[in-house]
C-alpha positions as CSV (number, residue, x, y, z in Angstrom):
1,X,-8.3,-13.9,-6.7
2,X,-10.1,-16.5,-8.6
3,X,-13.1,-16.5,-10.8
4,X,-15.3,-18.3,-8.5
5,X,-16.9,-21.2,-10.3
6,X,-15.5,-22.0,-13.2
7,X,-11.5,-20.7,-12.7
8,X,-9.0,-22.9,-10.5
9,X,-9.7,-23.5,-6.6
10,X,-7.5,-23.0,-3.6
11,X,-9.5,-24.8,-1.3
12,X,-9.6,-27.8,1.1
13,X,-6.4,-28.7,2.2
14,X,-4.2,-26.6,-0.5
15,X,-4.6,-23.3,1.6
16,X,-2.6,-25.1,3.9
17,X,0.4,-26.4,1.4
18,X,0.3,-23.3,-0.4
19,X,1.7,-21.5,2.4
20,X,3.8,-24.2,3.5
21,X,5.6,-24.4,1.1
22,X,4.4,-22.5,-1.7
23,X,5.5,-18.8,-0.6
24,X,8.8,-19.6,1.1
25,X,9.7,-21.2,-1.7
26,X,8.5,-18.5,-4.2
27,X,6.9,-15.7,-3.4
28,X,8.6,-14.2,-0.1
29,X,11.4,-12.7,-2.4
30,X,9.3,-10.7,-4.8
31,X,6.5,-9.9,-1.0
32,X,9.9,-8.2,0.4
33,X,10.0,-6.1,-3.7
34,X,6.6,-5.2,-4.1
35,X,6.4,-3.3,-0.1
36,X,9.6,-1.6,-0.9
37,X,8.0,-0.4,-4.1
38,X,5.2,0.8,-2.5
39,X,6.6,2.3,1.3
40,X,8.9,4.4,-1.1
41,X,5.3,6.1,-2.0
42,X,4.4,7.1,1.3
43,X,1.1,6.4,1.1
44,X,-1.9,6.5,4.4
45,X,-4.1,4.2,3.1
46,X,-2.7,1.0,0.9
47,X,-5.3,-1.8,-0.6
48,X,-4.1,-5.2,-1.6
49,X,-5.9,-7.4,-4.0
50,X,-5.2,-11.3,-4.0
51,X,-3.4,-11.4,-1.1
52,X,-4.0,-15.0,-0.7
53,X,-2.1,-16.5,2.4
54,X,-0.8,-12.8,3.4
55,X,3.1,-13.0,2.4
56,X,3.2,-9.3,1.2
57,X,0.2,-8.1,3.5
58,X,2.5,-8.9,6.3
59,X,5.9,-8.0,4.7
60,X,3.8,-4.2,4.0
61,X,2.3,-4.2,7.6
62,X,6.1,-4.4,9.4
63,X,7.6,-1.7,6.6
64,X,4.5,1.0,6.8
65,X,3.9,3.3,9.6
66,X,1.8,1.6,12.1
67,X,-0.9,4.1,11.2
68,X,-1.2,3.2,7.5
69,X,-4.1,1.3,6.8
70,X,-3.9,-1.8,5.1
71,X,-6.8,-3.7,3.8
72,X,-6.3,-6.9,2.4
73,X,-8.7,-8.6,0.5
74,X,-9.0,-11.8,-2.1
75,X,-11.6,-14.4,-3.5
76,X,-11.1,-17.2,-1.5
77,X,-12.1,-17.2,2.0
78,X,-9.8,-20.5,2.7
79,X,-7.1,-18.6,1.8
80,X,-8.0,-15.6,4.0
81,X,-8.7,-17.6,6.9
82,X,-5.2,-19.1,6.6
83,X,-3.7,-15.5,6.5
84,X,-5.7,-14.5,9.2
85,X,-4.5,-17.1,10.8
86,X,-0.4,-16.4,10.5
87,X,-1.3,-13.2,11.2
88,X,0.7,-9.2,11.2
89,X,2.5,-7.8,13.7
90,X,0.2,-5.2,13.3
91,X,-4.1,-4.6,12.5
92,X,-5.0,-5.4,9.3
93,X,-8.5,-5.1,7.7
94,X,-8.7,-9.0,6.0
95,X,-12.2,-8.9,3.4
96,X,-13.1,-11.0,1.2
97,X,-14.0,-9.0,-2.4
98,X,-14.3,-9.8,-6.0
99,X,-10.7,-7.5,-7.4
100,X,-13.0,-7.0,-10.6
101,X,-16.2,-5.7,-8.6
102,X,-15.1,-3.8,-5.1
103,X,-17.0,-2.9,-2.4
104,X,-14.7,1.0,-2.1
105,X,-15.8,4.3,-3.2
106,X,-14.1,5.9,-5.8
107,X,-10.8,7.9,-4.7
108,X,-10.0,5.9,-1.9
109,X,-6.3,4.6,-1.5
110,X,-3.1,6.0,-2.3
111,X,-1.5,1.8,-3.6
112,X,-3.2,-1.0,-4.7
113,X,-1.1,-4.0,-5.1
114,X,-1.2,-7.1,-6.0
115,X,1.2,-10.2,-6.2
116,X,0.5,-12.5,-8.7
117,X,-2.9,-12.7,-8.8
118,X,-3.7,-10.7,-12.0
119,X,-3.4,-13.8,-13.9
120,X,-5.8,-15.7,-12.4
121,X,-8.5,-12.6,-13.5
122,X,-11.5,-13.8,-16.0
123,X,-11.8,-10.0,-17.1
124,X,-8.4,-8.1,-16.3
125,X,-9.5,-4.5,-18.2
126,X,-12.4,-4.8,-15.4
127,X,-10.3,-5.5,-12.8
128,X,-7.6,-2.7,-14.0
129,X,-10.6,-0.5,-14.1
130,X,-11.4,-0.9,-11.0
131,X,-8.0,-0.9,-9.0
132,X,-8.0,2.9,-11.0
133,X,-11.2,3.3,-9.8
134,X,-10.1,2.6,-5.9
135,X,-7.1,4.7,-6.3
136,X,-6.3,8.5,-5.4
137,X,-5.7,11.1,-7.8
138,X,-1.9,10.4,-7.8
139,X,-2.0,7.2,-6.7
140,X,-0.3,4.0,-8.1
141,X,-1.1,0.6,-8.9
142,X,1.7,-1.7,-7.9
143,X,2.2,-5.4,-9.6
144,X,3.8,-8.5,-10.2
145,X,3.1,-11.3,-13.1
146,X,5.7,-14.8,-13.5
147,X,7.8,-15.2,-16.4
148,X,7.7,-17.6,-19.0
149,X,7.7,-20.8,-17.4
150,X,10.9,-21.8,-18.7
151,X,12.2,-19.2,-16.9
152,X,11.6,-20.2,-13.8
153,X,13.4,-23.6,-13.1
154,X,11.5,-25.1,-10.8
155,X,7.8,-25.4,-12.3
156,X,9.3,-26.3,-16.0
157,X,11.1,-28.7,-14.6
158,X,8.5,-30.3,-12.6
159,X,5.9,-29.8,-15.5
160,X,7.7,-31.3,-18.5
161,X,7.9,-34.5,-16.3
162,X,4.0,-34.3,-15.4
163,X,2.2,-33.2,-18.0
164,X,2.4,-36.6,-20.0
165,X,-0.5,-37.7,-17.4
166,X,-1.9,-35.0,-17.8
167,X,-5.6,-34.5,-20.4
168,X,-3.8,-33.8,-23.9
169,X,-6.9,-31.7,-25.0
170,X,-6.1,-28.3,-23.7
171,X,-2.9,-26.2,-21.8
172,X,-1.9,-27.4,-18.1
173,X,-3.0,-24.9,-15.4
174,X,0.6,-24.0,-15.2
175,X,1.6,-22.8,-18.4
176,X,-2.2,-21.3,-19.0
177,X,-2.4,-19.4,-16.0
178,X,0.7,-18.6,-13.6
179,X,3.0,-18.5,-16.6
180,X,0.0,-17.5,-19.0
181,X,0.1,-13.4,-19.0
182,X,4.0,-11.9,-19.5
183,X,3.6,-10.1,-23.0
184,X,4.2,-6.7,-21.4
185,X,2.4,-4.9,-24.6
186,X,0.1,-6.9,-23.5
187,X,0.1,-6.0,-20.2
188,X,0.7,-2.0,-21.4
189,X,-2.9,-2.6,-23.4
190,X,-5.1,-3.9,-20.9
191,X,-4.0,-1.2,-18.3
192,X,-4.6,2.2,-20.9
193,X,-7.6,0.0,-21.9
194,X,-9.0,0.5,-18.4
195,X,-8.4,3.7,-18.0
196,X,-4.8,4.7,-17.0
197,X,-3.0,7.2,-19.6
198,X,0.6,6.7,-18.6
199,X,3.0,4.5,-19.6
200,X,3.3,1.6,-17.7
201,X,7.1,0.7,-16.1
202,X,8.1,-2.4,-16.5
203,X,10.8,-4.5,-14.3
204,X,12.0,-7.8,-15.0
205,X,13.1,-9.0,-11.7
206,X,15.2,-12.5,-11.4
207,X,15.2,-14.1,-7.5
208,X,16.0,-17.5,-6.2
209,X,13.8,-20.7,-5.5
210,X,15.6,-22.1,-2.1
211,X,14.0,-25.5,-0.2
212,X,15.8,-28.1,1.8
213,X,14.7,-30.6,-0.9
214,X,13.9,-31.8,-3.7
215,X,10.9,-32.5,-2.3
216,X,9.2,-29.9,-1.2
217,X,9.2,-28.3,-5.0
218,X,7.7,-31.1,-5.9
219,X,4.9,-31.0,-3.0
220,X,4.7,-27.3,-3.5
221,X,3.9,-26.9,-6.7
222,X,1.8,-31.1,-7.1
223,X,-0.2,-30.3,-4.3
224,X,-0.5,-26.5,-2.9
225,X,-1.7,-25.1,-6.2
226,X,-4.6,-26.0,-8.3
227,X,-2.4,-28.5,-11.0
228,X,-3.5,-30.6,-8.0
229,X,-7.1,-30.8,-8.8
230,X,-5.8,-31.1,-12.1
231,X,-3.7,-34.4,-10.8
232,X,-6.9,-36.0,-9.0
233,X,-9.2,-36.1,-11.8
234,X,-7.0,-38.8,-13.5
235,X,-7.3,-40.8,-10.2
236,X,-6.6,-41.8,-7.0
237,X,-3.4,-42.7,-7.2
238,X,-2.1,-39.3,-9.9
239,X,-1.3,-37.1,-7.2
240,X,1.3,-39.0,-5.3
241,X,2.8,-40.4,-8.8
242,X,2.9,-36.9,-10.4
243,X,4.7,-35.9,-6.8
244,X,7.1,-38.6,-6.8
245,X,8.0,-38.0,-10.6
246,X,8.1,-34.5,-9.9
247,X,10.6,-35.5,-6.8
248,X,12.8,-37.8,-8.9
249,X,13.2,-35.0,-12.0
250,X,14.1,-32.3,-9.7
251,X,16.3,-34.4,-8.1
252,X,18.0,-35.3,-11.0
253,X,18.6,-31.8,-12.1
254,X,19.3,-30.4,-9.4
255,X,20.6,-33.2,-6.8
256,X,19.5,-35.0,-3.9
257,X,20.0,-32.2,-0.9
258,X,19.5,-28.3,-0.9
259,X,18.7,-27.5,-4.3
260,X,18.7,-23.8,-5.5
261,X,16.8,-22.6,-8.7
262,X,15.8,-19.3,-11.2
263,X,12.8,-17.3,-10.5
264,X,11.6,-15.2,-12.8
265,X,8.9,-12.5,-12.5
266,X,7.7,-9.1,-14.3
267,X,7.0,-5.8,-11.7
268,X,4.0,-3.3,-13.0
269,X,4.1,0.4,-11.9
270,X,1.6,2.4,-13.4
271,X,0.4,5.7,-12.4
272,X,-3.4,6.7,-12.2
273,X,-3.3,9.4,-14.5
274,X,0.2,10.4,-16.6
275,X,2.0,13.6,-15.2
276,X,-0.1,15.6,-17.8
277,X,-2.7,14.7,-16.1
């Protein structure tokens, strides 16, 4: 899911905080949507790339018939360990793998699915080409990406208050990667360069992000994403300071009790080949 050495690292305490706070906050609604899209294709075998802590995997295990093979992969072993510890209601194969160099033969799967992972791939065209390579004829690639950060209320509010703490010489992680790949035309061009001959279907999907208090999204984004590393590099108190600032900003915008914010993403579906072949 993530560049092995030069990109964001999902390790240390991040996978646990990610699974506990970020998954229910922003990922669960979109996981149900992706799983339903996969199920409508009635696949016999499914590959998930960038599976993270397994929120989509658990949905796939729930909605797909028991005979459907599910292999869930991620580059980060700590994230897969967290996913395996959470478990699924039926057997799933967990496997560490790089989406840019998949360890599977050509034509192995009916569907390749990826939730909020393609933004992290250093070479998206190569990863898309790998997804196409392992698809059977007639198979489909389904993934989603976050829309502009301004369309996602919690991270937008948090970054506005935390950004003054961050170095000025580069874009913050949240803008650079999670919310950095939302141009539908660019996505379509990358898919075409990867060998997909038909046009993708790209849908804007809005959802709601809910938490019991402002502290939950503050901890989720400041401590459960690689923004944590950006903050920890600033000194021993920066992470706590940023989390407190984020909590106050969420409370000021949404109130001191339960909070409810907008989420927005793009969902992309593309067939291995166009209907004409």
